[in-house]
C-alpha positions, 0 to 999 in steps of 0.5 A: 318541351311539350311538358313546358308547353303544357305548363305554360298552357295551365299557368295561363288558363289559371291566369285567365280564369281568375280576371273575372273574378278581379273585374268583377270585385274591384270595378264596384270598389273603385266606382265608390272610391269615385263616388266619395271623392266626385260624387255626381254621376259616379255614385249612381253608377256604383249602385247600378253596377252591383244591382241593375247591370249584374243582373243584365250581364246574368242574362246576357251570359247564359252559359255557365262558366266551366268547372276547373280541375278540382284539384286546381291550384290558383296562386294568383287567388289568395293575393286577389282575396288580401287585396280585396280585404285591404280594399275594403277597410279603405273603402269603409273609411273613405265611405264613412268620411264621403257620408258622415264627414266634411265631403262636400257631396249632397244629400243625394250622393251621401245616400247612394255611396251609403247603399252602395257601400253596404251592397259591396261589404254584403256582397264582395267583403263578406265573400272575401272575409268568408274565404280567408276565414277557411285558409289554414295560414292565421294572418289570412284568417285573422284578416277575414275575422277582422272584416267581418268585425269592422262590419259589427258581425265578427261572431260570423267567423266563429259561428260558420265554422264551428256551427254552420259547416257541422250542422248545415241543413240541420236544426242545430244550425241557427243559420239553416232556413227550415221549410216554411220558414219566411225571411223575417222570421228567419232573420230574428231567430238566426242572427242571435241564434248564431251569436250564442252558438259560436260563443258556446262552440268557442268556449267549449274548444277552450274549456280546460285551455286556461287561457287568457279570456281576452284570447277568446276569440269573442274578444276580438269581435267585440272589441273589433266592433267598439273600436270601429264605433269609437273611432266613428264616433270620434272622427264623425260624431254621432253621423259617423256611427249612424253612417256606421251601423247603416253600412254594417246593418244593410251588409249584414242583411244581406248576409242573413239573406245570403245564408237563407236563400243558399239552404232554404228546406233542405235538410240532412236525413237522420241516421239510425243512431240519430246523428244526420247524414253526411253533407252531400251536394243535395244540401245547399241551392247553388246558381250557375249565374256567371257575373253574380258568380265572379262578383261573389267569387263563386259563392253560389257554387255553395253545394261543393263549397260544404263538401269541400271547404278547402277548395280555392273558390275559383275551383268550385264545381257546378253540377246542375244533376246532382245539386239543387238549382235556383231557378234565378240568380242568387241575388235575384232570388235574395230579393224575391225572400223580401216576399215571402208568400211569393218565395214560397211558392217558388221554392217550396215545391223544389225544396220538397222535392229534394228533400223526398229524395233525401229525408226518408229516415227524418222525422217529421218533428226535424221538419217542422218550422 
C-alpha cells in the first residue's frame, strides 16, 4: 500500500510541476489569438504579458523553482511540446491574416499582433523546437525542424546539434559569443557562421552515403522557408511577405540574443593535445527566475542542458555554486545586451572570473576577439 501511495505522490508531483510550464507557455498564445480575432485590449495584453508581466513576476517570485529528481520522467512533457508546436503553426497563420489580411484591425492593433507574435515565437516556439530536435523520435525532430523553417531559421536545427553542442565555448562555435564581443558584431558573425558551419557538418556526415540531394536537411530548411514565403505571397501578397519577414526576423533576433547571453565570454580550456576540455557546467550562463524559466521551458537552466542534452526540460538542474549565474533574468539580460558598453561593464568581470578558474591552459589567441 505504501508503494502505491509513493507512486501516486510521485505522479502527482510530476504533474504539478508541469502546470507552470503549461500556463506560462499557453496563455500568451491564447492572448494573441484573441488579439488577432478581436483586437482591442487583447493586443496590448499579449505584448504586456511577454514583457512587463513576466518581468514583475520574476521579481515577485524570488525563490527559484526546486530541482526535480535528475532522472525523473515527465510523461506530460512531450504532449505539451506537441501541443505548443501545433499551436505555433496555427498562430503563425492567424498572425499573418490579422496583420496582412482583411482582419479589420487598426494599424496599431496589427502592429501589436505582429510584435507579440514575434516575441512568442522567439521566446516560446524556439524553446519548443529546441526541445523537439533533441528528442530521439524522428517525427518530433521533424516538427522541431519545421518550426524553425517556418520562421526562416531552419539551419539552426543542424547548427545547434552538429556544431554548437560539439564546439560550445570555443572559437569553432559561431554561436558562442567571444569575450568583449558586442551583440551587433556577434549577430553579423553568428548568423552566417552557423548557417555555413551547419551545412558543412551535415554534408560531412552524408559524404559517401550516396543519398539524394533532396534528402539533405538543408533542402528541407530552404524548401520549407520558400514554401512559407510563397504561401504568404499567394494568400496575402507583398504585405504577407513583409509580415512574415518581420515576425521571422524579430524571432530570429531573440534566438541570437539568447545564444549571445547564455555563452558570452565563457571558454573551454585547451588540453595538452590541443583539443578543448569536455563541456562542463561552467561553460554556460544560467538564471534562476521562475516565471521566465517556465515560459521558456527552463532554457535559462542552460548549463545542465549542455552537460546532459537528453534530460527532459522539467528535470534540468540548477546549482549556483558550480554554474555561472546571470545577475538578472534572461529576458532582462537580452535587453541590456542591446547597449554594448553597459553590457560589458556588467558581464566582462563576471566572465573573466569564470575564465580565470577554467582557462589556465588556454592560449591568448584562443581568447582574442
